[in-house]
N, C-alpha and C positions, 0 to 999 in steps of 0.2 A: 661271953657275949651271945645273945640270942639273935638269930637271923629270922626275919620274916620273909616269907615268900610271897611275892606279888604276881599278879597276872593282868594283862591288858585285854579288854574286850574291844575289838574293832567293830564298829557299827557305822556303815555309810548311810547316814540318815537321808541325804539328798537322793541317792540312788534308790533307796527303798521307797521314799515318798513318790518319786517319779513312776516306779513300777505300780505302786498302789493306785496312783492317779489314772494310769493307763487301764488297769484292770477295772476300776470303778466306771470309767468312761465306757468301756466295752460292755459292762453289765447294764449300764443305763441304756445304751443303744439297743441291747437285746430286749430289755423291758419295754422300751417304747414300741418296738416291733410287735411284741405280744399285746400291748395295749391297743394298738391300731387294729390288730386282728380281731380283738374282742369288740371294738367299736364297729368294725365292718360287719361282724356277725349280727349285731343288733339291727342293722339295716339291710341284711342280705336278701330279704324278701322284696325289697323295693325294686321297681322296674329299672331305674337308672341307678347305678352304684354311686355311693358318696365317696369323694376323693378327700383323703386326709393328708395333711402335710406336716412335716416335723421341722421346726425352726430351732436351731441350736441357740441356747442362751448361755450366760456365764456359768450358771449352776447346773445346767442339764439341757433340757429341750422343752419346747411347747408344741403340743399336738393341736392342730386346728383344721377347720374346713371353712370354705367360703360358700358352701351350698346352703341357700336359705331354707330349703326343705328340712334339713337337719335341725336348724335353729327353731323352726316352727314346731316341729314335733318334740324336740328336746325341752324347749322352754314353754311351749303352748302358745295359743293365740286367744285374743278376746273375740267375742262375737263381732262380726263385721259384715258389711254389705258387699256383695260381688256384683259388679256391673260390667257390661261388655266394653272392650277396649276400642275396637274398630268398627263395630256395627251398632245398630239401635237396640237389638234384643239378643238375649241368650237363647240357644236352641239345644234341645236334646232330641236325638233321633230315637225311633222305637227300638227297644231292646238295649238301650244304653246301660252300661254297668254303673250302678250307684255304689260307691265304695264304702261310705260310712253308714253305720247303722241308723243314726239319727236322720240322715238324708234319705235313707231307704224308707223309713217310716213316714216321713213328711212328703216324699216325692212320688208323683204319679207315673214317672218314667217307666217303672217296671210293670205297671198294670195297664198301660194303654198301648194301642197299636198305631198311634199317630204321633207325629213330632210335637214337641212342646216348645212354646215360645214364651219368654217372660222378660220384662225390662231389667229385672234385678232379682237377686236371691239373698236372703238373710242367712249367712253362715253362722252356725251356733258356736263356733270357736273350737279349739283343739285343747284337750286336757294335756298338761305337761307330762311327758314320759320320763324325763330326767335320766336319759341314757348315760350322759357324761358322769353324773354323780354316782350312779349305780356301778358303772365300770370302774371308776376311780376308787370307790370304797372297796370293791372286790380286789383290785390290783395293788392297792397301797401296801398291804401287809407283805405281799410277795416281793414288791420292789425293795422295801426296807430289809427284808430277810436276805435277799440276794446281795445287796450292798454290804450288809453286816457279815455275810459269809466271806466276801472278798477281803474285808478288813481283818477278819479272824484268821484267815489263811495267811495273810501277809505277816501278822504278828507271830504266828507259829514258826515261820521260816527262820 
């Protein structure tokens, strides 16, 4: 009579799944921090810093900001008219700094020694800079690689 030798492989799937889930969650958290750092770097030269928040979702998290300036620059704006809110006219003092190149070419504020007054200004709009798309394209590969490394490490154990 021939005897076959058997062996059991013990594998606690639930425990392993929990460990993998924790490791993936930690990695996602790290990647969100790196993504926020990169988004902040895009706006680091702005006078007032942009505040980004992370909202946890079922699959990961959503990074967002309520700062309208970020949306204007990221998505761009159409040409629009700027009118005074509380007064009858807009005013520029002598030596006022004109920030955009188009405004600099069209505005006399840099060239005159007197204050300027006008009832309204036609803003040429802002070209979209697409910060969000650029950063996410750059970060996407790194995020997927980090998560796949965690899964690979769990499989090897």
